C-alpha positions in Angstrom: -25.9 -13.5 11.2 -23.1 -11.1 11.6 -21.5 -9.2 8.7 -18.0 -8.0 8.2 -16.4 -6.0 5.5 -12.8 -7.3 5.0 -10.0 -5.4 3.2 -7.3 -7.6 1.9 -3.9 -6.7 0.4 -2.0 -8.5 -2.3 1.4 -7.1 -1.2 3.8 -7.2 -4.1 7.6 -6.9 -4.1 8.7 -7.6 -7.6 7.5 -11.1 -8.5 6.9 -12.1 -4.8 3.9 -11.6 -2.7 3.5 -11.6 1.1 1.2 -14.0 2.9 0.3 -14.6 6.5 -0.7 -17.6 8.6 -2.8 -17.5 11.8 -2.2 -19.6 14.9 -2.9 -23.3 14.4 -6.7 -24.0 14.6 -7.7 -20.3 14.8 -10.8 -19.6 12.6 -11.8 -18.3 10.1 -9.7 -20.4 7.7 -7.3 -22.0 10.2 -4.0 -23.6 9.1 -3.8 -22.0 5.7 -2.0 -19.1 4.1 -4.0 -15.8 4.0 -4.0 -12.7 1.8 -3.6 -10.4 4.8 -6.1 -7.8 5.9 -9.0 -7.6 8.2 -12.3 -6.0 9.1 -13.0 -2.3 8.8 -13.8 -0.5 12.0 -16.8 1.4 10.8 -19.1 -1.3 9.4 -21.9 1.1 8.5 -19.6 3.3 6.6 -18.0 0.3 4.9 -21.3 -1.2 3.8 -22.5 2.2 2.5 -19.3 2.6 0.4 -19.7 -1.0 -0.9 -23.3 -0.3 -1.8 -22.2 2.7 -3.8 -19.4 0.8 -5.5 -16.7 3.1 -4.1 -14.1 0.4 -3.6 -11.2 2.7 -4.0 -12.4 5.2 -1.4 -9.6 6.6 0.8 -11.4 5.1 3.9 -10.8 1.5 2.6 -7.1 2.4 1.7 -6.5 3.7 5.2 -8.1 0.7 6.8 -6.0 -1.6 4.6 -2.8 0.3 5.6 -3.8 0.0 9.3 -4.4 -3.8 9.0 -1.1 -4.4 7.2 0.8 -2.5 9.9 -0.9 -4.6 12.6 -0.4 -8.0 10.9 3.0 -7.6 9.2 4.5 -4.4 10.6 4.7 -3.3 7.0 3.9 -0.3 4.9 2.2 -0.4 1.5 1.6 2.1 -1.3 0.0 2.3 -4.8 -3.2 0.6 -3.6 -5.5 -0.4 -6.4 -8.8 -2.2 -6.1 -9.1 -5.3 -8.3 -12.6 -4.2 -9.3 -13.7 -3.8 -12.1 -10.6 -5.0 -13.9 -10.7 -8.6 -12.6 -14.2 -8.9 -11.1 -17.4 -6.9 -11.2 -18.2 -7.0 -7.4 -16.7 -8.1 -4.1 -16.5 -11.8 -3.2 -18.7 -12.9 -0.4 -18.5 -16.0 1.8 -20.3 -17.3 4.9 -18.1 -19.1 7.5 -17.7 -19.2 11.3 -15.8 -16.3 12.8 -13.2 -16.7 15.6 -16.0 -17.0 18.1 -17.7 -19.8 16.1 -20.6 -17.5 14.9 -21.8 -17.8 11.3 -20.6 -14.6 9.6 -21.1 -13.1 6.2 -17.8 -11.8 4.9 -17.6 -9.2 2.1 -14.0 -9.3 0.7 -12.5 -6.1 -0.8 -9.2 -7.0 -2.4 -6.4 -4.7 -3.5 -3.1 -5.0 -5.2 -0.4 -2.8 -3.7 3.4 -2.4 -3.4 5.5 -3.2 -0.4 7.5 -0.3 1.1 10.6 -1.1 3.2 12.9 -3.9 4.0 11.6 -5.8 7.0 8.4 -7.5 8.0 7.4 -9.4 11.2 4.2 -11.1 12.2 1.8 -9.3 14.5 -1.8 -9.2 15.7 -3.3 -12.7 14.9 -0.6 -13.6 12.3 2.1 -16.0 13.6 4.0 -16.6 10.4 4.8 -14.6 7.2 5.9 -16.0 3.8 7.3 -14.2 0.7 6.4 -16.4 -2.2 6.9 -16.1 -6.0 3.5 -15.6 -7.8 4.2 -18.7 -10.0 4.6 -20.9 -6.8 1.2 -20.0 -5.3 -0.3 -23.2 -6.4 2.2 -25.2 -4.2 0.8 -23.9 -0.9 -2.5 -24.3 1.0 -4.5 -21.0 0.6 -7.8 -19.8 2.0 -10.7 -20.5 -0.4 -11.2 -16.7 -1.0 -7.5 -16.2 -1.6 -7.2 -19.1 -4.0 -10.3 -17.9 -6.0 -8.8 -14.4 -6.3 -5.4 -15.6 -7.4 -7.2 -17.7 -10.1 -9.0 -14.6 -11.3 -5.6 -12.8 -11.4 -4.3 -15.8 -13.5 -1.6 -16.5 -11.0 -2.8 -20.1 -10.3 -4.9 -22.6 -12.2 
């Protein structure tokens, strides 16, 4: 089974957060709203930092900034890991990747601030949505995103 370390950004602009949606039918988690992010380039380094509990390492912050530039053409700052304040360890899930191969995902989630005025979809994101935190329960989220927003007490 493959393994991927995923960095994900809860991008905040006041009471709104930015979500992305992939093309219809594109796995993993097709046709739902995503907390944007993606896989780190250096899996060995990422797994080593996870093993050491170094979730706020500059490497993860840089990878997160790269992913958000690719997916939303946006800049972020004030990046803070949700560990250990909201959860003791990263969330893990097994699902099929875009090639249909069972993959273990290790999700590192961060809250950060949006910098700038404009966003536009890029990479494998085809639609972006700014949504108020208190309206998150009105949209279809990925299972890992929904679980995280429950932990943050933003949805029931």
